[in-house]
C-alpha positions as CSV (number, residue, x, y, z in Angstrom):
1,X,-10.1,35.8,-39.0
2,X,-12.0,37.5,-41.7
3,X,-15.7,37.4,-42.4
4,X,-15.5,34.8,-45.2
5,X,-13.7,32.3,-42.9
6,X,-16.3,32.9,-40.1
7,X,-19.2,32.3,-42.6
8,X,-17.5,29.1,-43.7
9,X,-17.2,27.9,-40.1
10,X,-20.9,28.7,-39.5
11,X,-21.9,26.8,-42.6
12,X,-19.7,23.9,-41.4
13,X,-21.8,23.8,-38.2
14,X,-19.6,25.5,-35.6
15,X,-21.4,27.6,-32.9
16,X,-20.7,31.2,-32.0
17,X,-18.9,30.1,-28.8
18,X,-16.6,27.7,-30.7
19,X,-15.7,30.4,-33.3
20,X,-15.0,32.9,-30.6
21,X,-12.8,30.5,-28.7
22,X,-10.9,29.9,-32.0
23,X,-10.3,33.6,-32.3
24,X,-9.1,34.0,-28.7
25,X,-6.6,31.2,-28.8
26,X,-4.0,31.3,-31.6
27,X,-3.8,27.5,-31.8
28,X,-6.6,25.4,-30.2
29,X,-4.5,22.3,-30.5
30,X,-1.8,23.9,-28.4
31,X,-4.3,24.6,-25.7
32,X,-5.4,20.9,-25.8
33,X,-1.8,19.8,-25.7
34,X,-1.0,21.9,-22.7
35,X,-4.1,20.6,-20.9
36,X,-3.1,17.1,-21.7
37,X,0.4,17.8,-20.4
38,X,-1.0,19.3,-17.2
39,X,-3.3,16.3,-16.7
40,X,-0.4,13.8,-17.3
41,X,1.8,15.7,-14.9
42,X,-1.0,15.6,-12.3
43,X,-1.4,11.9,-12.9
44,X,2.3,11.2,-12.5
45,X,2.4,13.2,-9.3
46,X,-0.6,11.3,-7.9
47,X,0.9,8.0,-8.9
48,X,4.2,9.0,-7.2
49,X,2.4,9.9,-4.1
50,X,0.5,6.6,-4.2
51,X,3.7,4.7,-4.7
52,X,5.4,6.5,-1.8
53,X,2.5,5.9,0.5
54,X,2.5,2.2,-0.4
55,X,6.2,2.0,0.2
56,X,5.8,3.6,3.6
57,X,3.0,1.2,4.5
58,X,5.1,-1.8,3.5
59,X,8.0,-0.6,5.6
60,X,5.7,-0.1,8.6
61,X,4.3,-3.6,8.1
62,X,7.8,-5.1,7.8
63,X,8.7,-3.4,11.1
64,X,5.6,-4.6,12.8
65,X,6.2,-8.2,11.6
66,X,9.8,-8.0,12.7
67,X,8.8,-6.8,16.2
68,X,6.0,-9.4,16.4
69,X,8.4,-12.2,15.5
70,X,10.9,-11.0,18.1
71,X,8.2,-11.0,20.8
72,X,7.1,-14.5,19.8
73,X,10.7,-15.8,19.9
74,X,11.2,-14.2,23.3
75,X,8.0,-15.7,24.7
76,X,8.9,-19.2,23.4
77,X,12.4,-18.9,25.0
78,X,10.8,-17.9,28.3
79,X,8.2,-20.7,28.1
80,X,10.8,-23.3,27.2
81,X,12.9,-22.9,30.3
82,X,12.1,-25.3,33.1
83,X,12.0,-24.1,36.6
84,X,14.7,-26.0,38.7
85,X,12.2,-26.2,41.6
86,X,9.5,-27.8,39.5
87,X,8.2,-31.1,40.8
88,X,8.0,-32.9,37.5
89,X,11.3,-33.1,35.7
90,X,11.5,-34.2,32.1
91,X,12.4,-37.8,33.1
92,X,9.3,-37.9,35.4
93,X,7.1,-36.7,32.7
94,X,8.4,-39.4,30.3
95,X,8.1,-42.1,32.9
96,X,4.5,-41.0,33.5
97,X,3.7,-41.3,29.8
98,X,5.3,-44.7,29.5
99,X,3.9,-46.2,32.7
100,X,1.5,-43.8,34.6
101,X,1.2,-45.9,37.8
102,X,5.0,-46.1,38.4
103,X,5.2,-42.4,39.1
104,X,5.3,-41.6,42.8
105,X,3.6,-38.6,44.3
106,X,5.8,-36.3,46.4
107,X,9.2,-37.4,45.0
C-alpha cells in the first residue's frame, strides 16, 4: 500500500489496527473464508461426534430393553408353572369360584 491509499482508508473511517491488518494479510476475505471453513469443519466434527454418541446410546438402550424383556418372559414362564404338589389344582380353584362352599378342605 502506498500513502495515498492509507490516507483514503483513514478518511473512510478505518482505524490504524484495521489498516495494519490489511497490510499484513494479502487478502482479508481469504482469512475470513479460512476461518469460516475451520469453523464449519469443527461444527461438522462435533455434529458427527454427537450423532455417534447418540447412536451408541440408542444401541445400549435397545440391548437393555432386550435383556429386560427376556427377564420378564423368563419370570412369567416360571410363575405360570403349577407345582404338582400344590393343594389347589385349577379345577379346585374354578370350583371354589363357582361355589365356594362345595370345596372341601384337605382334599
